[in-house]
RORO-96288 format. One record per residue (C-alpha): residue in three letters; x, y, z. Coordinates in steps of 0.2 Angstrom, whole numbers, plus 5000, padded with zeros to 4 digits. Each point is the difference from the previous one (the first is absolute). Last residue first. Layout:
residues N
ALAXYZ ...
end
This chain:
residues 142
LEU496250275072 SER500050175009 LYS500750144989 THR501250145004 MET500750154991 GLN501550115004 VAL500250164990 HIS501350054987 PRO500950154993 ILE501549964989 GLY501850065005 ALA500649825004 ASP498650005013 MET499050165005 PHE498550005012 GLU498250034998 ASP498949985015 SER499649825005 CYS498749875000 VAL499450004982 ASP498849854997 TYR500349854989 GLY498549914992 LEU500749964983 GLN499250164992 GLN500850095014 TYR501749934994 PHE499850074982 LYS499350175007 ILE501650025011 ALA501149974985 HIS500550184996 ASN500450035018 GLN501349875001 ALA499349865011 ASN500949945015 LEU499349835004 LYS499149905014 LEU499249835001 THR499049935014 HIS499449835004 PHE501649914996 GLY500049815001 GLN501349964987 LYS498649934989 LYS499150165002 ALA501650104995 SER500249894984 SER498250044995 GLU500350185003 ILE501650004990 ALA499249914985 CYS498550125000 MET501250155001 ILE501049934985 ALA498449984990 GLN499450175004 GLY501750074994 VAL499849914984 LYS498250064998 HIS500350074982 GLY500250185005 ARG501849995001 TYR500949884988 ALA501050124989 LYS500650095016 LEU500849855008 VAL499149955015 CYS500550025018 ILE499649955018 ARG501650025010 GLU499249975017 VAL498649915009 LYS500349995019 GLY499149855008 VAL499650035018 GLN500549895015 ASP501450125005 ILE500750044983 HIS500049854988 ARG500450024981 LEU499250014983 ARG500750044983 GLY499550074984 ALA500349984981 GLY499350034983 ILE500549994981 PRO501249854999 LYS500149954982 ASP499949814996 GLN498150014995 GLU499550165008 TYR500649965018 THR499650025018 VAL501250015015 PHE499849985019 HIS501350005014 THR499849935017 SER501150115011 ASP501349985013 ASP501449984988 GLU499650174992 PHE499850095016 GLU501750095001 ASP499650104985 ILE500050014981 GLU499050164995 LEU500950115012 ASP501849964993 ALA499350034982 PRO499450185004 VAL498250024995 ASN499950104984 GLN498249954996 GLU500249934983 HIS501849935000 VAL500249955019 PHE498249965005 VAL499249934984 GLU501549934990 ASN500949945016 ARG498449925007 VAL499749914983 ASN501849945000 LEU499949955018 ALA498549894997 ASP500949914985 ASP501649985011 TYR498949915013 GLN499249894987 LYS501849964993 LYS500649965018 SER498649885002 GLU498449985011 VAL499150164998 ILE498249995004 ILE499050014983 VAL498850114993 PRO499049934985 ARG499650114986 ASN498249984994 MET499650114985 
end
């Protein structure tokens, strides 16, 4: 099923994205709520996708030294494996190209490395811990 990914333009859409992030990161993965919502919220382009009226996936993109940083990619558990995450990444990459980025980077949880590799990202760091979860940094040229 084709689920459009939209760039957040309203408080409701932003709240919907935060609700998905809260469910996945805070409730499911036990990330402290004060780490999940950070000082970069206002500096980011936010994305959300819906199943009818229900928000089911989210992510964000921000600028760091001429590079686009992909962050907070998440999909509700019931919708994983249905290309929702892939659709979110495609929308973020499209937006990044329009914003003039030539490179994207992200910090991937270890369990998601293969997902990002299938989208063309390469591991470029050793493993590190973030919010108590093992990650690696990955990059992709656009």
